C-alpha atoms as one frame of an Amber mdcrd trajectory, in Angstrom:
protein
 -25.901  45.182  36.607 -25.490  48.026  34.217 -21.778  48.450  34.999 -19.068
  49.419  32.585 -16.254  46.848  32.362 -13.984  49.327  34.061 -16.560  49.530
  37.049 -17.036  45.792  37.076 -13.493  45.253  36.929 -12.515  47.733  39.860
 -15.483  45.967  41.835 -14.178  42.422  41.597 -10.513  43.698  42.404 -11.787
  45.148  45.653 -13.706  42.196  46.454 -11.842  40.046  49.372  -9.776  37.761
  48.264  -6.950  35.920  50.358  -3.515  37.345  49.706  -1.784  33.826  48.891
  -3.808  33.877  45.612  -4.205  37.469  44.945  -1.300  37.354  42.350  -3.090
  34.829  40.503  -6.287  36.801  39.927  -4.849  38.612  37.204  -6.236  40.420
  33.532  -5.891  37.250  31.640  -8.023  35.550  34.158 -10.523  37.984  33.817
 -10.920  37.946  30.315 -10.847  34.085  30.075 -13.834  34.321  32.515 -16.202
  36.406  30.551 -19.250  35.012  31.836 -21.205  35.024  35.241 -21.283  31.445
  35.964 -17.713  30.749  35.090 -16.567  33.702  37.085 -18.683  32.601  40.218
 -17.019  29.136  39.755 -13.586  30.293  39.427 -13.740  32.530  42.691 -15.171
  29.343  44.501 -12.362  27.079  43.358  -9.735  29.869  44.163 -11.079  30.679
  47.531 -11.756  27.190  48.425  -9.423  25.826  51.044  -9.646  22.040  50.331
  -6.532  20.409  48.797  -5.986  19.633  45.366  -7.744  15.923  44.108  -6.069
  13.005  43.829  -5.587  11.798  40.122  -4.037   9.210  38.154  -1.546   9.705
  35.744  -1.146   7.693  32.442   0.922   4.921  34.461  -1.486   4.270  37.149
  -0.064   5.981  39.735  -1.607   8.589  42.030  -0.291  11.985  42.209  -1.625
  15.574  42.945  -3.669  16.807  40.427  -4.412  20.619  40.319  -7.865  21.163
  38.713  -7.512  24.624  38.748  -5.147  24.291  35.822  -8.272  23.786  33.764
  -9.353  27.181  34.204  -5.763  28.941  34.380  -5.037  27.577  30.835  -2.212
  25.164  31.562  -3.870  21.993  31.358  -3.746  20.613  27.418  -6.802  18.460
  26.190  -6.625  15.629  23.544  -9.638  14.745  22.136  -9.284  11.549  20.054
 -11.788  10.771  17.355 -11.914   7.025  16.068 -14.369   6.158  13.417 -12.934
   2.451  12.320  -9.214   2.492  13.644  -8.355   0.210  16.296  -6.226   2.066
  18.927  -3.783   1.165  21.348  -1.929   3.543  23.306   0.397   0.857  25.313
   3.223   2.313  26.983   2.024   5.817  26.706   3.801   8.227  29.513   1.018
  10.930  29.931   2.460  14.092  31.897  -0.324  15.004  35.126  -1.316  18.531
  33.195  -2.570  16.432  30.312  -6.230  14.859  29.791  -6.978  12.692  27.184
 -10.625  11.946  25.601 -11.685   9.537  23.040 -14.887   9.741  20.989 -15.024
   6.264  19.625 -17.888   3.891  18.037 -17.692   0.442  20.569 -14.926  -2.021
  20.635 -12.242  -0.092  18.842 -10.196   0.492  21.850  -7.507  -2.109  22.429
  -5.866  -0.611  25.545  -7.671   1.724  27.662  -4.971   2.753  30.279  -3.904
   6.599  30.274  -7.112   7.697  28.577  -9.157  10.033  31.217 -12.956   9.606
  29.787 -14.075   7.616  27.172 -17.286   8.850  25.141 -19.144   6.012  23.356
 -20.828   7.145  20.108 -23.182   4.870  18.075 -22.989   5.709  14.519 -25.303
   4.414  11.637 -24.550   0.900  10.755 -22.887   0.458   7.288 -22.949   4.412
   6.733 -20.280   6.714   6.525 -21.813   9.666   8.269 -19.463  11.287  10.875
 -21.893  13.457  12.415 -22.153  11.759  15.737 -18.619  11.682  16.106 -17.862
  15.136  14.786 -20.739  16.426  17.347 -19.462  15.282  20.353 -15.839  16.132
  19.560 -17.183  19.760  18.868 -18.702  19.723  22.228 -15.822  18.693  24.210
 -13.739  21.171  22.194 -16.223  24.063  23.484 -16.585  22.733  26.902 -12.576
  22.881  27.338 -12.027  25.644  25.284 -10.002  27.623  27.676  -7.376  25.057
  27.925  -4.921  23.769  25.344  -6.965  21.827  23.017  -5.792  19.432  20.118
  -8.336  17.199  17.987  -6.733  14.593  16.520  -7.481  11.423  14.280  -5.320
   8.183  13.355  -7.123   7.268   9.975  -7.560   9.422   6.696 -11.152   9.626
   6.693 -11.077  11.815   9.497  -8.504  14.245   8.423 -10.428  16.579   6.367
 -13.591  16.828   8.762 -11.748  17.291  11.530  -9.597  19.984   9.765 -12.436
  21.994   9.039 -13.754  21.838  12.645 -10.228  23.149  13.511 -10.515  26.103
  11.297 -13.707  26.878  12.479 -13.206  26.635  16.222  -9.551  28.496  15.840
  -7.902  25.173  17.292  -4.115  24.748  16.755  -3.541  21.846  14.022  -3.435
  21.253  10.249  -6.505  22.907   8.393  -7.960  21.605   5.671  -5.968  24.313
   3.346  -2.873  22.857   4.700  -4.239  19.333   4.040  -4.768  20.154   0.275
  -1.249  21.373  -0.168  -0.088  18.094   1.076  -2.338  16.433  -0.992  -1.034
  17.802  -4.250   2.372  18.539  -2.574   4.181  17.492  -6.169   2.014  19.683
  -8.355   2.937  22.532  -5.679   6.446  22.618  -6.879   7.041  26.201  -6.170
   6.970  24.854  -1.981   9.457  22.378  -2.893  11.621  24.671  -4.835  11.708
  27.154  -2.306  12.911  24.963   0.259  15.506  23.436  -2.041  13.547  19.905
  -2.245  14.067  17.534  -5.274  10.696  16.051  -6.636   9.925  13.811  -9.565
   9.479  15.644 -13.005   6.062  15.661 -13.908   3.530  16.645 -16.681  -0.319
  16.668 -17.126  -2.117  16.414 -20.691  -5.236  15.590 -21.371  -6.681  12.708
 -23.986  -8.252  15.583 -26.213  -5.267  16.296 -27.882  -3.735  14.636 -30.983
  -1.848  11.255 -29.836   0.554  11.886 -32.096   1.400  15.126 -30.533   2.213
  12.992 -27.017   4.902  10.831 -28.634   6.915  13.732 -29.758   6.405  16.198
 -26.766   6.049  14.557 -23.573   9.038  12.331 -22.921  11.286  14.918 -23.805
   9.544  17.323 -21.076  10.408  14.799 -18.114  13.733  13.353 -19.461  13.207
  10.292 -21.408  12.167   6.692 -20.296  11.323   4.759 -18.314   8.129   6.639
 -17.044   5.109   6.458 -15.020   1.561   7.255 -16.369  -1.239   7.273 -13.795
  -4.962   9.513 -14.177  -4.938  12.754 -13.029  -8.225  12.541 -10.971  -7.216
   9.657  -8.649  -5.157   9.336  -5.766  -2.960   6.504  -7.192   0.805   6.746
  -6.529   3.203   4.285  -7.614   4.826   4.030  -4.354   1.733   3.263  -2.543
  -0.622   1.508  -5.021  -0.186   0.176  -8.380  -3.432   0.213  -9.578  -3.998
   2.532 -12.773  -0.296   2.995 -12.785   1.799   1.836 -15.708   5.325   1.801
 -16.486   6.440   2.972 -19.988   9.935   1.583 -20.753   9.825   2.960 -24.423
   8.170   4.595 -27.180   6.163   1.275 -28.423   4.871   1.072 -24.804   3.578
   4.488 -24.912   1.955   3.930 -28.322   0.434   0.515 -26.931  -0.742   2.499
 -23.970  -2.374   5.427 -25.953  -4.229   2.623 -27.953  -5.129   0.682 -24.854
  -6.733   4.015 -23.209  -8.806   5.162 -26.576 -10.503   1.436 -26.323 -11.220
   1.019 -22.726 -11.665   4.534 -21.245 -12.925   7.880 -22.248 -10.405   9.580
 -24.422 -10.862  13.266 -22.977  -9.497  11.836 -19.457  -6.608  13.706 -17.996
  -3.491  12.219 -17.190  -0.050  12.412 -15.477   3.220  11.594 -17.095   6.061
  10.927 -13.965   9.546  10.334 -13.989  10.455   6.936 -12.750  13.553   6.735
 -10.542  15.635   3.524 -10.627  18.962   2.283  -8.872  17.775   3.537  -5.370
  15.493   2.869  -2.353  12.133   3.465  -1.443  11.542   4.995   1.949   8.733
   6.475   4.787  10.311   8.280   7.042   8.562   9.246  10.822   8.997  12.499
  12.035   7.440  15.059  14.780   8.253  18.559  15.609   9.751  17.871  18.923
  11.499  14.852  18.169  12.763  15.071  14.399  13.264  11.377  12.481  12.092
   8.720  14.975  11.721   5.525  12.409  12.584   5.126   8.732  10.912   2.257
   6.909  13.222   1.559   3.642  13.716  -1.103   1.160  16.995  -2.864   0.888
  17.316  -3.765  -2.762  18.889  -0.849  -4.865  18.499  -3.045  -8.015  14.782
  -3.083  -7.636  12.185  -0.694  -6.677   9.292  -1.575  -4.903   7.138  -0.764
  -7.736   8.746  -3.429 -10.095   8.794  -6.074  -6.913   4.751  -5.564  -6.615
   4.114  -5.415 -10.538   6.029  -8.795 -11.108   4.734 -10.467  -7.812   8.465
 -11.000  -6.797   9.322 -11.124  -3.095  10.714  -7.948  -1.669  12.033  -7.037
   1.765  11.442  -3.569   3.961  13.501  -3.196   6.982  12.822  -0.462   9.852
  15.327   1.593  11.349  16.008   3.373  14.693  17.272   6.995  14.303  20.787
   5.516  15.152  20.454   2.879  12.755  19.254   5.497   9.794  22.335   7.459
  10.310  24.472   4.746   9.682  22.301   3.139   6.925  20.778   5.841   5.019
  23.284   9.149   5.683  22.016  12.439   4.861  18.531  11.124   5.397  17.956
  12.713   8.780  18.881  16.203   7.106  16.615  16.082   4.612  13.559  15.085
   6.712  14.482  18.287   8.538  14.866  20.424   5.628  11.706  18.947   4.291
   9.760  19.874   7.430  11.320  23.470   7.486  10.352  24.294   3.994   6.730
  22.919   4.065   5.926  24.220   7.658   7.148  27.543   8.447   6.000  27.254
  12.185   6.125  24.120  14.156   3.432  21.414  13.368   2.005  19.049  16.022
   1.483  15.159  15.448   3.556  13.088  13.488   4.378  13.235   9.643   5.355
  10.260   7.541   7.594  11.418   4.544   7.822   9.231   1.290  10.747   9.485
  -1.019  13.274   7.774  -2.861  16.849   7.660  -1.621  19.758   7.070  -4.128
  22.647   8.590  -1.909  23.871  11.181   0.489  22.747  13.995  -1.793  20.603
  12.661  -4.076  17.266  12.137  -2.046  13.787  12.955  -3.591  10.398  13.817
  -1.848   7.276  11.673  -3.425   4.750  12.712  -0.674   3.689  14.148   2.839
   0.931  12.021   4.787  -0.508  12.378   8.650  -0.566   8.753   9.068   1.131
   5.751   7.706  -0.488   4.738   4.319  -0.332   0.836   4.958  -0.794  -1.502
   7.623   2.623  -3.158   6.990   4.551   0.076   7.812   2.519   0.333  11.275
   3.547  -3.335  11.902   7.167  -2.917  11.405   7.125   0.438  13.147   5.608
  -1.824  15.786   8.163  -4.447  15.796  10.630  -3.269  18.294  10.223  -4.580
  21.668  10.862  -0.864  23.158   8.503   0.651  20.749   5.289   2.023  22.192
   3.743   2.405  18.271   3.448   5.349  16.167   0.131   6.430  17.750   1.573
   6.934  21.325   4.718   8.645  19.618   2.314  11.291  18.011   0.712  11.756
  20.887   3.789  12.705  22.691   4.567  15.333  20.132   1.232  16.597  21.598
   2.349  16.514  24.923   5.751  18.144  24.232   7.803  15.256  25.216  11.054
  14.653  22.952  10.422  11.113  22.039  14.156  10.742  20.992  15.080  10.719
  24.825  14.111   7.152  24.808  15.169   3.930  23.119  13.206   2.696  20.371
  14.749  -0.408  18.771  18.110   0.638  18.735  19.262  -2.854  20.113  17.890
  -5.222  17.121  17.298  -4.629  13.399  13.914  -5.773  12.240  12.326  -6.550
   8.756   9.741  -8.276   6.873   9.903 -10.306   3.716   6.786  -9.574   1.812
   5.447 -11.985  -1.076   3.062  -9.955  -3.318  -0.142 -12.155  -4.686  -0.529
 -13.678  -7.666  -3.647 -14.171  -9.868  -4.649 -17.920  -9.131  -5.744 -20.457
  -6.481  -3.441 -20.866  -3.082  -3.443 -24.655  -2.991  -1.296 -24.901   0.453
  -0.109 -22.767   3.370   3.450 -24.504   3.038   5.748 -24.600   5.966   8.679
 -21.667   6.624  10.993 -23.600   8.926  12.772 -21.118  11.601  16.353 -19.945
  11.209  19.205 -20.364  13.498  19.802 -17.116  14.796  16.965 -14.538  13.996
  13.385 -14.631  15.615  10.749 -14.939  12.862   6.823 -14.665  12.759   5.307
 -15.813   9.847   1.694 -14.239   8.693  -0.529 -16.046   5.796  -2.516 -13.500
   4.840  -4.638 -15.769   2.237  -6.411 -18.716   3.255  -6.049 -22.279   1.625
  -7.977 -22.640  -1.995  -9.264 -18.682  -1.869  -9.038 -16.661  -5.033  -6.595
 -14.259  -5.016  -5.837 -11.488  -7.326  -2.628  -9.535  -8.392  -1.320  -7.312
  -5.765  -2.245  -3.867  -5.917   0.170  -2.341  -3.399   2.396  -2.996  -0.414
  -0.379  -4.794   1.668  -1.311  -7.295  -0.845   0.773 -10.228  -0.027  -0.407
 -13.746   0.211   2.341 -14.145   3.204   4.462 -11.932   5.291   7.531 -12.914
   7.331   8.620 -10.760  10.106  12.241 -11.377  11.400  14.349  -9.802  13.904
  18.191 -10.249  14.769  20.676  -8.190  16.809  23.233  -8.707  13.824  22.142
  -6.439  10.661  24.656  -9.099   8.410  23.046 -12.026   9.742  19.402 -10.875
   9.753  20.213 -10.177   5.444  21.513 -13.389   5.269  18.810 -15.363   6.926
  16.337 -13.261   5.061  17.958 -14.232   1.641  18.013 -17.877   2.353  14.096
 -17.593   3.301  13.695 -15.853  -0.486  15.701 -18.542  -1.794  13.793 -21.530
  -0.425  10.127 -20.063  -0.416   7.526 -22.588  -2.311   4.093 -21.057  -2.602
   1.913 -23.374  -4.727  -0.417 -21.138  -6.985  -2.885 -22.444  -9.291  -3.256
 -20.605 -12.286  -4.345 -22.852 -14.745  -8.137 -23.507 -12.784  -9.161 -19.640
 -13.470  -8.046 -19.647 -16.863 -10.352 -22.382 -17.583 -13.050 -20.955 -15.692
 -12.682 -18.054 -17.764 -12.868 -20.090 -20.836 -15.764 -21.882 -19.699 -17.710
 -18.318 -19.033 -16.737 -17.054 -22.225 -17.765 -20.152 -24.215 -21.373 -20.037
 -22.517 -21.376 -15.902 -23.065 -20.628 -16.683 -27.016 -24.053 -18.751 -27.343
 -26.043 -15.749 -25.802 -25.303 -13.831 -28.837 -24.283 -10.136 -28.437 -22.969
 -10.400 -24.944 -19.429  -9.208 -23.887 -16.790 -11.144 -22.689 -15.449 -10.790
 -19.202 -12.677  -8.827 -18.642 -11.175 -10.576 -15.805 -11.870 -14.098 -14.753
 -15.375 -15.323 -13.052 -15.490 -15.645  -9.337 -15.821 -19.107  -7.707 -19.410
 -18.672  -7.193 -19.899 -18.114 -11.132
């Protein structure tokens, strides 16, 4: 109408408004309602004498729901984006001022309770194009921009695209720059050093330098053997995946490794030499900004690391501890987690963090990496084992709700663990019977079919069989797990594959000039 802002505000204030809502018509609301249609909608809802609509909370109970909170900025909008991850939000306790929207392809929601709106989006079959999902999430974030919007994901492939969206739309949460820092946390030593956090010593080097100089200069920089060596370009990590990671025990191992890389790959590749920790426990701690430490998943054998167990195909145990159990079994770990989060995030973060490290003692704990979701399916299954646990996804959402998860009793009445039996190259001949134990509840999960060809394990999820066990007495649980491991008998035929590989090499030698297979042939061949 050609009015100035001052004239417009004066005219709006002089309009007849009921006394009971006059105090709610403030300058903040005027700033939010910056276009004519939203102003009319706001005024209509403020002056409408009809009672608030009845809504359903996360538990299915009807309760009063004030839709005007959407326009006053007191509502929280949680937008969950799924691509391939199957999500269950069982036992989610959603406050009345929170709305949860899910953008997902078909058949990825296991439990729909507590979700307000589900937006199904068709994605190209077999394609990694995330555009349809991101477009719908961006549309929802714009529509509800006057509320407290959070856009979250539970899978690694979506973290970077959503972080970029948050940065562009000024939505609170992790940005792509922060994710880059987390992905190369050990290289950014100034961050951890400033917070007083110990990380493994490491040095990078290039294959273009003289190999003789490696023997002289590299080991002293780290502190001597044993050492881990891995490619610098990949995301390979000795604690998560052992593919591409080599453990060097002495100078002879280093010399043999140098010969191997010069014969099998480009000498100009970049490599990382890293300190190897021994006589301790590998752990993954789950924490949130609201509640602090929630769960801790840890090995139980101080004499053998998880990398050694996987690389040698020997069974090992992972146990999940609640907050109280962690304080008893791993003293000092809770303080380490709090110190790490304060050093990495000056302000409070949102959602859940998974801190992976190595525990030697109360004051001897080392940081390995920080992630936004569990790196392995085994860790997800362990966190979901306690009967009281709602699952890590629900706990992460409770942090967005500003709900303190430490108020709930998550797994303090039982001890829960899993026995991992890493796979070894060969053919599984038979899925043998594993008898139940007297006092512990037990669940056996075979991960390989009979007569299936298997390869050597490449990480925590590469198992022939997993045995999940629970007991209210930790000592009995430990004794019965040792008994299960001692009686395990898994028949794996390694000779058949060797004979097939020899036959393939013999046939190839007749062709003349053909290179031999590095690995054994497939079952079809």
